[in-house]
N, C-alpha and C positions, 0 to 999 in steps of 0.2 A: 503494500499499499505505500503509497508517495503522497506526500499528503502538503500543504501549502499554508502557513498561519501568518494569514495580513493582521499586523500588532504584534507579532511573535516578541517585540520586545516589552509589552505593559507583561503588568504583574500576572495575569490568568494566562496569555497566550504563552507565559516561563517555564506559569505548571504545569501546563499543557504538553509544553514540550517534554518538561522531565516527566511525566509519565507514559509519555510515548515512550520516551528512552526507558523509560526504568521497566517497563512492559515490552521492548526490543518490538513493536507493533507498527514499525513503517519500514519500507529499504530505501528510502529518501525522506529526510526534513528541509523545508526550506523554511525558514522562519525570515519578516521582512517587517519594514519597519520604517516611519521617517530614519530616522537613528540608524543606522545597520547595529543589529541587536550583536549582544555579545556570543562568543561560540560556546556551544551545549558539545559534554561529551555525552554520545554515544554509542551504541553497536551498532549505529548504521548510519551513512554519509550525512551529516550535515547543510547546508548552504544558509550562508545569512548573509543575508540583501539588505542596502540602503533601495526602498520602493516606495514614493509618494504613488497614495490610493487612485489617486486621480489621474496617474500619469501613462498612458495606453505603454509608452515603451518599457518604465519601469515595469507595468507588471507582467509583460511579456519574461524578465524577468524571472520577477517573484509567479507565477504559476505557470512552467515549463510544459508543454505536449508530453501527456502520459501522466499528469497529476492525477491524483482519485478522490483528493479530499482536498477541499480549503475550508479551512477554515477565516469566515471573515469576523475580527474583531475590531479592525480598523473602526475609531470615529470620535468624533471629537461632543465630549460628554456636557451635559445637561445644560448648566449654567453656562458654558461657554458659548454654544449655540444657541441661546437664546441673548447672551448679551453681542453676539458676531453670528450674524444673520448669514452673510453672505458665506464665511467661515462652514459653519453647518451644513447650508445646503450643499457647498463643493465637495467635504468631506460624505457626507451623513450620506443624500441621496446621490448627487455626479460621482463616488467613488464608488457607489452600488455599482450604479448603471454601467461602469469601465470597467468591475468585476462579472458583472452578465455577459458585456461582451467579449474579453476576452474567454471565458469560459466556453461563450457560444464558439470561440474560434477555435478550440481543441478539437480534435482527432476523439474523444469518447467526451462524455458530457460528467461531469464530474459533480460529486456530492457537496454540495455546498450549505458550511451550518453554520446563520450569522445569530448577530447576539441582535436582539432587538430588545425591548425594554417596556417593564411596568408603563415608565410616563407616554406608553403608545394609549394609553385610555385618560379617561377621565372618571370623574364619579365621586372620589372627597375619600373621606375620611367614612362614612356610611355604608358605602360601595360592599357589596358582595358578590364579583362576579363573576356571571356562569360561562362555562368555556366557550359557549357564541355569543358572547359580548360582544357589540359594535365597539370598536376604535374609536375614540370620540376625542382625543389630545388637547391640553389644554395651553403646549407648551410647544415650540419650534424643535427641540428636539424629539422629542416623542410625535409629531407628523410627520419628521424627515424615514423616522421608523420605521410608521407604520405606511410610510406610502413607498419606504424600501422593500415592506415584506411584498406588496399589493405586485412589483417590478418582480420580485425571487418569486411567488405564486405563480405569475402569467407566463416565468422566462420555465418551469417548471413543467408546467402544464405542455407549453408546445415542445420537450424535447430536448433543451437548451444546457439543463443541468438538472441536478437532485437537490431541491431545497428544504432542512430544514430550520424554520425559523422560532428559534429559542427566546420568548421571552423574561429576560431575567429579571430575580426582585434586585433592592439593593441588595451587591453585596458586601460583609461585613462577615469577619473586623479585615476589614485593606491592611495590608502592610505597610513601611516608606512610612511616608509624608500625605495631611491631606493636598487634595487634587482639588480643580473646577468644578467639579458635579455639586448640582444644588447640594445633592444629597451627601456629600464627604463627613457631613456632621455624624453623620449618623455612624460612621468606623469612628469618627473622634472623638465622641464621647464615652468610647470603653477605652480606642487602642491610648488615647493619651495620656487619661489615669492611669493607668498601667505599668506607662510610662516614667510617672511620679511627674508629669506635665498638665498644668490649667489645659481646660480648655471653653471654651463658647457653647449654648445652650439656645441654639437659636427659636425653638419652637416649647410646646408647653409637655411637658412631661404626659400629658394623655393624648400627645402626637401617635399613633400610629402608623406602622409601617410593616411595606410584605418584603420579606429579608430569606437571602441563604448565607452558607460559607462559603468560601473562596475554592475552597473542599469539594462539596458541595455542587459547585457550579461546574468544576472541570468533569466532576461524574457526568454531569448528563451533557456537557460539551461531547464527553466521553461517546457517551452513549449517542448521541446523534450523530455520529460519525458512521456509524455502520449501524445501524437498524433500520428495519426493513420501516421504506417508507411507504407501501403501497396503504397501509391503513389509514394513512393521511389521510389519503382519495386528493382534493381540490385545495385544500386547505391544509396548507403548510406553515401554520401558526399555532405553537405551542406553549400555553399557559403551567410552567413549570409547578409543582407544590409544595414553594417555598414555608414560611412563616409567618402569622402576622403576631406583630408583638409592638405594645408601648417603647414609650423609651423609657417612663419606670420600670417596666418591668426590664429592660435592656441594664437600666442602672442597677439593678437588684443583683447582679453577679459579680458589682466591686463591692470593696469593702470601705467602711465608713470612710475609713482616711480618704478614698482612692477619687470615691464618691463626693467629699467635700470637693474635689478638686474643679467638677464641671461645676461653670458658673450661669444662670443664664443670662441672658443675651438678645434677648426679641428681635429677627431679622425679616422685615417686610420683603425683603427680595426673595429671600428666600424660603418661606414662609409661603410667596404666593405659587411656587414654582412647585412643592412639593406637597402642599395641602392640597393640591387638586389631581392627585395621585391615588388611585384606592389603594385600598389597607389590605383588602382580604381578595383573594380569588377561589373557589372551588377546585381547582386542578383535576377532572375527576378524568376526562381523558388524558393526561398527563401522565397519570396512574397507569390508566391501562397500556399503555403504553413502553411502559418500562422506566418510567422515570420516577427516583427515587424519590421520597419525602425529605423533608428537612427538619431533624427534629430539636428540640428547646433551646433556649439561651444557653444552659448550661453547657451541650454540645458544643454551640457556635464558639463557645471560648476556651472550651479544652481544646480544640482547633487551632486559633491564632495561637495557644500558648506553647504548644507542642510542632505548628510547623514555621511560625515568623516570627514571635519574639524577639528571639535571639538577635536572627537576621536585621532589625527593625532596630533593636537598638545597638547594633552595630551601625548598622548605615547612618544613623545620626547621633553617633559619637556618644550616648549617653554608656 
């Protein structure tokens, strides 16, 4: 299986690459990102390339003929896409169009695993969305993801590729540093106190969010790479079974001293974006398709402590 990971220098891309290396699950792996990703030790050849997802010539290098699976993680995240409309369109929508065009030119249609988002839905805090809920995003990022899903669905219908679009929950606890995602605080209110650092809380403790761990997100991506897509039919979007949890419940896994490092700091801009996202999904179809459900917050915390805390401390010089 020849695999390309677009966004292969990001944290989920690297985790998926290490998973494939540990399994020996590829014959060749290409990691592509805006900056050339660092090398990876693996029992198969690994090529690392700098590639702008909107550049057709770069995509030819990143997705060579003979590629079996393309994992499309490349994106401009939520708050950044809201702040810079043109950049969001260029990467999240036109970039996906460029990926489709490249896959269309391959001798054999590849599987394309696309990371969409819960931000492609509306409904807000009171929503419990069924599998057939209409996508009605309340932000540009979500609109771009929903549009990209439709294009991938149509390309699948036409036999150009074989898509699975995974509408990821908010992935926590992210290693490293805060990023430009509107949901970055959801990881920060746990990660920073675990590092002994103060962090702002831009929403109320009653705020609920649909989450999953990085480890489970990688498991979902890995499953989507090889699953039988026939049961999907025309509908290539999957709402995976995350966990609905309130900020108060998240903070409950911290010690009292750690929890005291989380300082209320209401942010209307953040609330305007994340407040429109639904807090829960039925995710019945995904379970039937073999996507594993997310256990509780204790499991999410344990995953971060085991997988990422030491590396995050080292990366941040703590």
